[in-house]
C-alpha positions as CSV (number, residue, x, y, z in Angstrom):
1,F,0.0,0.0,0.0
2,T,1.0,3.6,-0.3
3,V,0.5,6.4,2.2
4,S,-0.1,10.1,1.3
5,A,-0.2,12.6,4.1
6,A,-0.3,16.4,4.0
7,Y,-0.3,19.2,6.4
8,E,-3.2,21.4,5.6
9,F,-1.9,24.9,5.8
10,L,-2.8,28.3,4.4
11,Q,-1.0,28.4,1.1
12,G,-2.5,31.7,-0.1
13,D,-3.0,31.6,-3.9
14,A,-2.6,27.9,-4.8
15,D,-1.2,29.0,-8.2
16,F,2.0,30.0,-6.4
17,A,2.5,26.5,-5.2
18,D,4.7,24.2,-7.3
19,P,2.3,21.5,-8.6
20,N,5.2,19.0,-8.8
21,Q,6.5,19.6,-5.3
22,P,5.9,16.5,-3.0
23,A,4.0,18.5,-0.3
24,T,1.7,20.0,-3.0
25,L,1.1,16.6,-4.6
26,A,0.2,15.1,-1.2
27,F,-2.0,18.0,-0.3
28,D,-4.0,17.8,-3.6
29,A,-4.1,14.0,-3.4
30,V,-5.9,14.3,0.0
31,E,-8.3,17.0,-1.3
32,L,-9.2,15.0,-4.5
33,S,-9.7,11.9,-2.4
34,R,-12.0,13.8,0.0
35,E,-14.1,14.9,-3.0
36,L,-14.4,11.3,-4.2
37,F,-15.5,10.1,-0.8
38,D,-17.9,13.1,-0.4
39,I,-16.1,14.1,2.8
40,A,-15.8,17.7,1.7
41,A,-19.5,17.8,0.8
42,E,-20.5,16.5,4.2
43,E,-18.4,19.2,6.0
44,S,-19.8,22.0,3.8
45,E,-23.3,21.0,4.9
46,E,-22.4,21.2,8.5
47,E,-20.8,24.6,8.1
48,S,-23.6,26.6,6.6
49,N,-22.5,30.0,7.9
50,H,-19.6,32.1,6.7
51,F,-16.8,32.7,9.2
52,E,-14.3,35.5,9.5
53,G,-11.5,35.9,12.0
54,V,-10.6,39.5,13.1
55,S,-7.4,39.9,15.1
56,F,-6.4,42.9,17.2
57,G,-2.8,43.5,18.2
58,Y,-1.9,45.9,21.1
59,E,1.5,47.3,22.1
60,W,2.9,50.3,24.0
61,K,2.6,53.5,21.9
62,D,6.1,54.5,22.9
63,G,7.6,51.0,22.6
64,R,8.4,50.8,26.3
65,S,9.4,47.4,27.8
66,E,6.9,47.3,30.6
67,N,4.0,44.9,31.5
68,I,1.2,45.9,29.2
69,F,-1.5,44.6,31.6
70,T,-2.5,47.7,33.5
71,P,-6.0,48.9,34.4
72,K,-5.7,51.9,32.1
73,N,-4.4,49.9,29.2
74,L,-7.1,47.2,29.6
75,Q,-9.8,49.9,29.7
76,T,-8.4,51.3,26.5
77,I,-8.4,47.8,24.9
78,C,-11.9,47.3,26.0
79,T,-13.0,50.6,24.5
80,I,-11.4,49.6,21.2
81,E,-13.1,46.2,21.1
82,Q,-16.4,47.7,22.3
83,I,-16.9,49.3,18.9
84,M,-17.4,45.8,17.5
85,F,-19.6,44.3,20.2
86,A,-21.4,47.1,22.1
87,Q,-23.3,47.8,18.9
88,S,-25.4,45.2,17.1
89,A,-25.3,46.9,13.7
90,Y,-22.8,44.5,12.2
91,G,-25.0,41.5,12.9
92,F,-22.3,39.0,13.7
93,D,-22.4,36.0,16.0
94,L,-19.2,35.3,18.1
95,C,-17.8,31.8,17.7
96,D,-15.4,29.7,19.6
97,P,-12.3,29.2,17.4
98,R,-11.2,26.1,19.5
99,N,-14.1,24.1,18.0
100,I,-13.6,25.2,14.4
101,N,-12.3,21.7,13.3
102,T,-15.0,19.7,15.1
103,T,-18.4,21.1,15.8
104,Q,-18.8,24.8,15.1
105,T,-20.1,26.7,18.2
106,C,-21.4,30.2,17.9
107,V,-22.8,32.4,20.6
108,T,-24.4,35.8,20.8
109,S,-22.4,37.4,23.6
110,F,-19.4,37.0,25.9
111,T,-21.6,35.9,28.7
112,E,-21.8,32.4,27.3
113,E,-19.2,29.8,28.0
114,G,-16.3,29.1,25.8
115,V,-15.3,32.4,24.3
116,D,-11.9,33.4,25.7
117,T,-9.8,34.9,22.9
118,S,-10.5,38.5,23.8
119,I,-7.8,39.7,26.2
120,A,-10.1,42.4,27.5
121,G,-13.0,40.0,27.8
122,N,-10.8,37.7,30.0
123,F,-9.9,40.4,32.5
124,Y,-13.3,41.9,32.7
125,R,-15.0,38.5,33.0
126,F,-12.7,37.6,35.8
127,E,-14.3,40.5,37.7
128,N,-17.8,40.0,36.4
129,A,-18.9,36.8,34.6
130,S,-21.8,38.6,32.9
131,F,-19.6,41.2,31.3
132,N,-20.7,42.0,27.7
133,F,-18.7,45.1,26.7
134,E,-21.4,47.5,27.5
135,D,-19.4,49.2,30.3
136,C,-15.6,49.5,29.9
137,H,-14.9,50.8,33.4
138,L,-11.5,51.1,35.0
139,L,-10.6,47.8,36.7
140,A,-9.2,47.7,40.2
141,D,-5.4,47.1,40.5
142,E,-6.1,44.0,42.5
143,V,-8.3,42.4,39.8
144,V,-5.7,43.1,37.1
145,G,-2.8,41.9,39.3
146,N,-4.6,38.7,40.3
147,Y,-5.5,37.7,36.7
148,S,-2.1,38.6,35.5
149,D,-0.6,36.3,38.1
150,L,-2.9,33.5,36.9
151,I,-1.6,34.0,33.3
152,Y,2.0,33.9,34.2
153,T,1.5,31.1,36.8
154,S,-0.2,28.9,34.1
155,L,2.8,29.5,31.8
156,S,5.3,28.4,34.4
157,L,3.3,25.2,35.0
158,S,2.7,24.2,31.4
159,D,4.3,25.1,28.1
160,S,1.0,24.4,26.3
161,S,-1.1,26.8,28.4
162,P,-3.7,28.7,26.4
163,A,-2.3,31.9,27.9
164,R,0.6,31.6,25.5
165,F,-1.7,33.1,22.9
166,F,-1.9,36.5,24.7
167,V,1.7,37.1,25.8
168,N,5.3,37.3,24.5
169,S,7.0,36.5,27.8
170,K,6.4,34.2,30.7
171,T,7.0,36.9,33.3
172,K,6.3,40.3,31.7
173,S,4.4,40.7,28.4
174,T,4.9,43.9,26.5
175,I,2.3,43.1,23.8
176,T,-1.0,41.3,23.7
177,R,-3.8,40.5,21.3
178,S,-7.4,39.3,20.7
179,T,-8.6,37.1,17.9
180,L,-12.4,36.9,17.4
181,L,-14.1,34.5,15.1
182,L,-17.3,35.9,13.7
183,S,-20.2,34.2,11.9
184,H,-22.7,35.5,9.4
185,P,-25.2,33.6,7.3
186,V,-24.3,35.4,4.1
187,E,-20.7,35.7,2.8
188,K,-21.2,38.9,0.8
189,T,-23.0,40.6,3.6
190,A,-20.3,39.5,6.1
191,E,-17.6,41.1,3.9
192,E,-19.6,44.3,3.6
193,K,-20.1,44.5,7.4
194,L,-16.4,44.0,7.9
195,L,-15.7,47.0,5.6
196,D,-18.2,49.0,7.6
197,M,-16.5,48.0,10.8
198,E,-13.1,48.9,9.3
199,Q,-14.4,52.4,8.4
200,D,-15.7,52.9,11.9
201,Y,-12.3,52.2,13.3
202,F,-10.7,54.6,10.8
203,D,-13.2,57.3,12.0
204,F,-12.6,56.4,15.6
205,F,-8.8,56.8,15.4
206,G,-9.0,59.7,12.9
207,M,-7.1,57.7,10.2
208,E,-7.2,59.2,6.7
209,A,-5.6,58.2,3.4
210,T,-3.8,60.4,1.0
211,L,-3.0,59.9,-2.7
212,F,0.2,57.9,-2.2
213,R,-0.2,56.9,1.4
214,S,-2.4,54.1,2.7
215,V,-4.7,54.8,5.6
216,Y,-3.1,51.9,7.4
217,R,0.2,53.7,7.5
218,N,-1.3,56.2,10.0
219,P,-0.9,55.0,13.6
220,A,-4.0,53.9,15.5
221,T,-3.3,55.1,19.0
222,L,-5.5,55.6,22.1
223,G,-4.1,56.5,25.4
224,D,-0.8,54.6,25.8
225,I,-1.9,51.8,23.4
226,K,-1.1,51.4,19.7
227,M,-3.5,49.1,18.0
228,S,-3.4,47.1,14.7
229,F,-6.0,44.8,13.4
230,F,-6.0,42.1,10.7
231,N,-8.5,40.2,8.6
232,I,-8.0,38.5,5.2
233,V,-11.0,40.3,3.7
234,L,-9.6,43.6,4.8
235,L,-6.2,42.6,3.5
236,E,-7.6,41.8,0.0
237,N,-9.5,45.0,0.0
238,E,-6.3,46.9,0.9
239,F,-4.7,45.5,-2.2
240,E,-7.5,46.8,-4.3
241,R,-7.5,50.1,-2.6
242,M,-3.8,50.6,-3.3
243,L,-4.0,49.7,-7.0
244,P,-5.1,53.2,-8.2
245,S,-2.1,54.8,-6.6
246,D,0.1,52.2,-8.1
247,F,-1.3,52.8,-11.5
248,I,-0.7,56.5,-11.0
249,M,3.0,55.7,-10.4
250,A,2.9,53.7,-13.6
251,F,1.5,56.7,-15.3
252,G,4.3,58.8,-13.8
253,S,6.8,56.4,-15.4
254,M,5.1,56.8,-18.7
255,T,5.2,60.6,-18.3
256,F,8.9,60.6,-17.4
257,V,9.8,58.5,-20.5
258,A,7.7,60.8,-22.7
259,V,9.3,63.9,-21.3
260,W,12.8,62.5,-21.6
261,M,12.0,61.5,-25.2
262,G,10.8,65.0,-25.9
263,I,14.0,66.5,-24.5
264,Y,16.2,64.0,-26.5
265,T,14.4,64.3,-29.8
266,K,13.3,67.9,-29.5
267,S,10.1,66.9,-31.3
268,L,6.6,66.7,-29.9
269,F,5.5,64.7,-33.0
270,L,8.2,62.0,-32.4
271,T,7.5,62.0,-28.7
272,V,3.7,61.4,-29.0
273,C,4.0,58.8,-31.8
274,C,6.9,56.8,-30.4
275,T,5.5,56.7,-26.8
276,G,2.2,55.6,-28.2
277,Y,3.9,52.8,-30.2
278,I,5.6,51.6,-27.0
279,L,2.3,51.5,-25.0
280,F,0.3,50.1,-28.0
281,S,2.6,47.0,-28.0
282,I,1.0,46.0,-24.7
283,P,-2.6,45.5,-26.0
284,V,-1.3,43.9,-29.2
285,S,0.7,41.4,-27.0
286,L,-2.4,40.9,-24.8
287,F,-4.4,39.9,-27.9
288,M,-1.8,37.3,-28.9
289,Y,-1.5,36.2,-25.3
290,K,-5.2,35.5,-24.8
291,V,-6.5,34.9,-28.3
292,V,-3.6,33.2,-30.1
293,F,-2.0,31.4,-27.2
294,R,-5.3,30.9,-25.3
295,I,-3.7,31.9,-22.0
296,L,-6.4,33.5,-19.8
297,Y,-4.4,33.7,-16.6
298,F,-3.7,37.4,-15.8
299,D,-2.6,38.6,-12.4
300,F,-1.2,41.8,-10.8
301,I,2.4,40.6,-11.6
302,H,1.7,41.0,-15.3
303,V,1.2,44.7,-14.9
304,L,4.9,45.1,-14.2
305,V,5.5,44.5,-17.9
306,I,4.6,48.2,-18.3
307,F,7.8,49.3,-16.7
308,I,9.9,46.8,-18.6
309,I,8.5,47.7,-22.0
310,L,8.9,51.5,-21.3
311,G,12.6,51.1,-20.8
312,I,13.3,48.7,-23.7
313,G,10.9,50.5,-26.0
314,A,12.5,53.9,-25.4
315,D,16.0,52.5,-25.8
316,G,15.1,51.0,-29.2
317,T,13.5,54.2,-30.4
318,F,16.5,56.3,-29.4
319,V,18.8,54.0,-31.4
320,V,16.6,54.3,-34.6
321,I,16.4,58.1,-34.3
322,D,20.1,58.5,-33.7
323,A,20.9,56.3,-36.7
324,Y,18.6,58.3,-38.9
325,K,20.2,61.6,-37.8
326,Q,23.7,60.2,-38.6
327,S,22.5,59.4,-42.1
328,R,22.0,63.1,-42.8
329,L,25.8,63.6,-43.2
330,L,26.2,60.7,-45.6
331,L,23.2,60.4,-47.9
332,D,20.6,62.6,-49.6
333,D,18.0,60.2,-50.8
334,D,15.3,59.3,-48.2
335,L,15.2,55.6,-49.3
336,E,19.0,55.3,-48.9
337,R,18.9,57.0,-45.6
338,L,16.1,54.6,-44.4
339,V,18.2,51.6,-45.5
340,Y,21.3,53.0,-43.8
341,S,19.5,53.8,-40.5
342,W,17.5,50.5,-40.5
343,S,20.6,48.4,-41.1
344,R,22.5,50.2,-38.4
345,S,19.8,50.2,-35.7
346,T,18.0,46.8,-36.1
347,A,21.1,44.8,-35.4
348,T,21.6,46.6,-32.1
349,V,18.0,46.6,-31.1
350,F,17.7,42.9,-32.1
351,N,20.6,41.9,-29.8
352,T,19.2,43.6,-26.8
353,S,15.6,42.5,-27.4
354,F,16.6,38.9,-28.3
355,T,18.6,38.3,-25.2
356,T,15.8,39.8,-23.0
357,V,13.1,37.7,-24.8
358,V,15.1,34.5,-24.3
359,A,15.4,35.3,-20.6
360,F,11.7,35.7,-20.2
361,V,11.0,32.6,-22.4
362,V,13.1,30.6,-20.0
363,T,11.0,32.0,-17.1
364,G,8.0,30.6,-19.0
365,F,9.1,27.1,-18.2
366,T,8.8,27.4,-14.5
367,P,6.0,25.3,-13.0
368,L,4.7,28.3,-11.0
369,I,1.9,29.6,-13.2
370,P,2.0,33.3,-12.3
371,L,5.7,33.5,-13.1
372,S,5.4,31.3,-16.1
373,T,2.6,33.4,-17.7
374,F,4.4,36.6,-16.7
375,G,7.5,35.4,-18.6
376,I,5.4,34.5,-21.7
377,F,3.6,37.8,-21.6
378,A,6.8,39.9,-21.2
379,A,8.4,38.0,-24.0
380,L,5.5,38.8,-26.3
381,C,5.5,42.4,-25.4
382,I,9.2,42.8,-26.1
383,T,8.9,40.9,-29.4
384,V,6.0,43.1,-30.6
385,N,7.9,46.2,-29.5
386,F,10.9,45.0,-31.6
387,V,8.7,44.6,-34.6
388,F,7.3,48.2,-34.1
389,V,10.8,49.6,-33.7
390,C,11.9,48.0,-37.0
391,T,8.8,49.0,-39.0
392,I,6.6,51.8,-37.7
393,V,9.2,53.9,-35.9
394,P,11.5,54.3,-39.1
395,S,8.4,55.3,-41.1
396,T,7.4,57.8,-38.4
397,V,10.9,59.3,-38.4
398,I,10.8,59.9,-42.2
399,L,7.4,61.6,-41.8
400,W,8.9,63.8,-39.1
401,E,11.8,64.6,-41.4
402,R,9.6,65.6,-44.3
403,W,6.9,67.5,-42.3
404,F,8.8,69.2,-39.5
405,V,12.5,69.5,-40.1
406,K,13.6,72.6,-42.0
407,D,15.9,72.2,-45.0
408,K,18.8,73.9,-43.4
409,E,18.6,71.4,-40.5
410,K,18.6,68.3,-42.6
411,G,22.3,68.2,-43.7
412,V,24.3,70.1,-41.0
413,E,26.7,71.4,-43.7
414,K,27.8,68.3,-45.6
415,S,30.8,70.2,-46.9
416,E,32.4,69.7,-43.5
417,V,32.7,66.0,-44.4
418,V,35.0,64.8,-47.2
419,P,32.9,64.2,-50.4
420,E,33.9,60.5,-50.7
421,L,32.4,59.8,-47.3
422,K,28.9,60.5,-48.6
423,K,29.3,57.9,-51.3
424,E,30.2,55.1,-48.9
425,N,27.5,52.5,-48.3
426,S,26.0,51.8,-45.0
427,N,28.4,49.0,-44.1
428,S,31.5,51.2,-44.4
429,S,33.3,52.5,-41.4
430,F,34.4,56.1,-40.8
431,E,38.0,55.2,-40.4
432,G,40.3,56.7,-43.0
433,H,37.8,59.1,-44.5
434,F,38.7,62.2,-42.6
435,K,41.6,64.6,-43.4
436,S,42.5,65.2,-39.7
437,K,41.6,64.3,-36.2
438,D,40.0,67.7,-35.7
439,E,37.8,67.2,-38.7
440,A,36.8,63.7,-37.5
441,K,35.9,65.1,-34.1
442,H,33.9,67.9,-35.6
443,T,32.0,65.5,-37.7
444,L,31.2,63.2,-34.8
445,D,30.0,66.2,-32.8
446,A,27.6,67.0,-35.6
447,L,26.4,63.4,-35.7
448,V,25.3,63.3,-32.1
449,E,24.1,67.0,-32.2
450,G,25.1,67.7,-28.7
451,N,23.2,64.9,-27.0
452,N,26.3,63.4,-25.5
453,R,28.1,66.5,-24.5
454,V,27.7,65.6,-20.8
455,F,29.7,62.4,-21.4
456,E,32.3,64.3,-23.4
457,H,32.9,67.1,-21.0
458,Y,32.2,65.5,-17.6
459,Y,31.9,61.7,-17.6
460,V,34.9,60.7,-19.8
461,P,37.3,63.2,-18.2
462,A,36.3,62.0,-14.8
463,I,36.9,58.3,-15.7
464,L,40.3,59.1,-17.3
465,K,41.4,61.2,-14.3
466,C,40.3,58.9,-11.6
467,K,40.5,55.5,-13.3
468,Q,42.4,53.9,-10.4
469,V,39.6,55.0,-8.0
470,F,36.9,53.6,-10.3
471,V,38.7,50.3,-10.6
472,L,39.0,50.0,-6.9
473,L,35.3,50.9,-6.5
474,G,34.5,48.1,-8.9
475,L,36.5,45.6,-6.9
476,V,34.8,46.7,-3.7
477,I,31.4,46.3,-5.3
478,G,32.3,42.9,-6.6
479,I,33.6,41.7,-3.2
480,L,30.4,42.9,-1.5
481,G,28.4,41.1,-4.2
482,V,30.2,37.8,-3.5
483,Y,29.7,38.3,0.2
484,G,26.0,38.9,-0.3
485,V,25.6,35.8,-2.4
486,T,27.1,33.7,0.4
487,K,24.5,35.0,2.8
488,V,21.5,34.0,0.6
489,S,19.2,31.7,2.5
490,Q,15.6,30.5,2.5
491,L,12.9,32.9,3.7
492,T,12.8,33.2,7.5
493,K,9.6,35.3,7.7
494,P,6.5,36.0,5.6
495,E,6.8,38.2,2.5
496,Q,6.4,41.9,3.2
497,W,3.7,43.2,0.8
498,F,3.4,46.6,2.5
499,P,5.8,49.2,3.9
500,E,7.2,48.5,7.4
501,D,5.0,51.2,9.0
502,H,1.8,49.6,7.5
503,T,-0.5,48.1,10.0
504,Q,-0.6,44.8,8.2
505,S,3.2,44.5,8.2
506,I,3.3,45.4,11.9
507,F,0.7,42.8,12.8
508,I,2.3,40.0,10.8
509,E,5.9,40.6,11.6
510,K,5.5,41.6,15.3
511,L,2.1,40.9,16.7
512,I,2.2,37.3,15.4
513,L,5.8,36.1,15.4
514,E,6.7,37.5,18.8
515,F,4.0,35.7,20.8
516,L,4.7,32.5,22.7
517,S,2.1,30.7,20.5
518,G,1.2,31.1,16.8
519,E,-2.2,31.8,15.4
520,E,-5.4,31.0,17.2
521,G,-5.3,27.4,15.8
522,E,-2.8,25.6,17.9
523,Y,-3.3,22.3,16.0
524,A,-2.2,21.5,12.5
525,E,-4.5,19.0,10.9
526,V,-2.7,16.0,9.3
527,T,-4.9,13.9,7.1
528,V,-3.7,10.4,6.1
529,F,-5.2,8.4,3.1
530,W,-4.0,4.9,2.3
531,G,-4.0,3.5,-1.2
532,I,-3.1,6.6,-3.2
533,D,-0.7,6.1,-6.1
534,K,-0.2,9.5,-7.7
535,V,-1.9,12.6,-9.0
536,E,-2.4,13.3,-12.7
537,R,-2.2,17.0,-13.4
538,D,-4.3,18.9,-15.9
539,Y,-1.6,21.3,-16.8
540,P,-3.4,23.2,-19.6
541,A,-6.2,24.1,-17.3
542,R,-3.8,26.0,-15.0
543,Y,-3.3,28.6,-17.7
544,S,-7.1,29.4,-17.6
545,G,-6.8,31.5,-14.5
546,D,-9.8,29.7,-12.9
547,T,-8.9,27.0,-10.3
548,E,-12.4,25.6,-10.6
549,T,-11.6,24.4,-14.1
550,Y,-8.7,22.2,-13.0
551,D,-9.4,18.6,-13.8
552,D,-6.6,16.9,-11.8
553,K,-7.3,13.2,-11.1
554,V,-6.1,11.1,-8.2
555,I,-4.9,7.6,-9.2
556,F,-5.3,4.8,-6.6
557,D,-3.0,1.9,-6.1
558,D,-4.7,-1.2,-7.5
559,S,-2.6,-3.4,-5.2
560,F,-4.0,-1.8,-2.0
561,D,-6.4,-4.1,-0.2
562,I,-8.0,-2.9,3.0
563,T,-9.1,-6.4,3.9
564,D,-5.6,-7.8,3.9
565,F,-4.4,-8.7,7.4
566,Q,-0.9,-7.1,7.0
567,T,-2.5,-3.9,5.6
568,Q,-4.7,-3.6,8.7
569,L,-1.7,-4.2,11.0
570,A,0.2,-1.4,9.2
571,I,-2.7,1.0,9.6
572,I,-3.0,0.2,13.3
573,K,0.8,0.7,13.7
574,M,0.5,4.1,12.0
575,C,-2.2,5.2,14.3
576,E,-0.2,4.1,17.3
577,L,2.8,6.1,16.1
578,L,0.7,9.2,15.6
579,E,-1.0,8.9,19.0
580,N,2.3,8.6,20.8
581,R,4.2,11.2,18.7
582,T,5.9,13.9,20.8
583,C,8.5,16.6,20.2
584,D,11.0,17.7,22.7
585,E,12.6,20.4,20.6
586,D,12.3,24.0,21.8
587,T,10.6,25.1,18.6
588,C,7.8,22.6,19.2
589,G,6.5,24.6,22.1
590,G,4.7,21.8,23.8
591,F,3.7,19.8,20.7
592,T,1.1,17.1,21.3
593,T,-1.0,14.9,19.1
594,L,-4.8,15.0,19.3
595,L,-6.6,12.2,17.4
596,F,-10.2,11.9,16.2
597,P,-10.6,8.2,15.5
598,E,-14.2,8.6,14.4
599,T,-13.0,10.5,11.4
């Protein structure tokens, strides 16, 4: 027989998981087996309501290292959580997160037994068992001291005490938190109510957003307490809320490229047309991406192509325009000038574009669908942009020359160049055609028309004068780079999607990782299925962008026989091993195994 086991953990977007990685294969094998045995369907019938967890983190406003459990601080915490429960406008029921994996229990107030994940609720209910957040009065020092002693005493007696959830120290906690599981019969309504609650907290703390600054980057302080709160729905909404400002930054990049192109070309016509061609390559590539290649997956990461194509597109356009300007000194016929500039520019643009396209095509072979499709889309954009640079841009430059460039500006006094130079074809070099070095230098200055004077008068002299310094600087950078490579390691903390002063970043990095326990669920569910052979992946469906269309199949082992005596002995042995499994490592934090034989 074969055994497939998987830890069921929060993976985020499943598309970012490697479909060929053993843990992912085991996880999907378990899920597919559950569907076949209607286990998932039975669980969904039991859980008819929609559940949302809202976590509140509390720390000293000034970062002091003192015990956070004081009467004044607890009154402040109570006042903050009172917004959620003293009013019935949100319409949530409060649930006991400890029963989330067995039988879901929801209650209507804190007066009922089992709800103990509010730190304020614990202290106030220690004084008055019927406390329901209607009156956040100042607790007596004796009450706070006695309950604090209970918390720290329980921690000294047992490493698996539930009090680990609330503190970051066994003797003096400087931070604390509450996590409340809410239930609502309608998912959409629950999300709307959460957004209403979020706005009420913004108003309560006077938090306001600006154009490029998230509302969550403003501190939420009351008294001596700094608060942060977290919920997955609010997190997703924050992503959507920040998108407009991100697109404004993308528009700023477009504006910068257009302005610089205008300064470089000194032509509004060329600036508008060439910038338009660069941006137009994106929808053309998107048509090929979705219609020709039938790839429907499109995520936020694909938007980054805008910044890539702006840089590459502007570079190619500058090369074509420079080559055409150089042709003024050599040729008179427009067709000959076009051939000359095209042959000189396309090879250069091809080399830069081709190497970049290959790099992104290789990215397309990764099993991670977001990165794979991003590589394909970026490669298409660069390819389409290359085609535009080789076709539309030269034609536009000729129109600019005919419509906007005055006759006296077209040649820049061709008499300054020896006559035979004008007769050379486009593949000839300039070497040997000038009468003197001064004449050659004067001609080259005319070719670049002053665009590179900064390099001539400042950059090159500085390099020549301080070449030893620059060589030494290069060596130092190389040494630091090698040292940095040796320090590369696996991730040691979650990805940081927001700035360090963002409430979500503060909560994840500090108000989760620093506590003696992890999240509210202290148990990681491990599901074991016997008789699974492998999983057959439906790889084409992964490019659809819709996980519901995946048609992965679990293949069972034909040789597995549950009625076989040796198989039954092996299963019993496995259960015994799981039941007696312990962990003595410090990182386990009182690891124990809890079995549900009936499942």
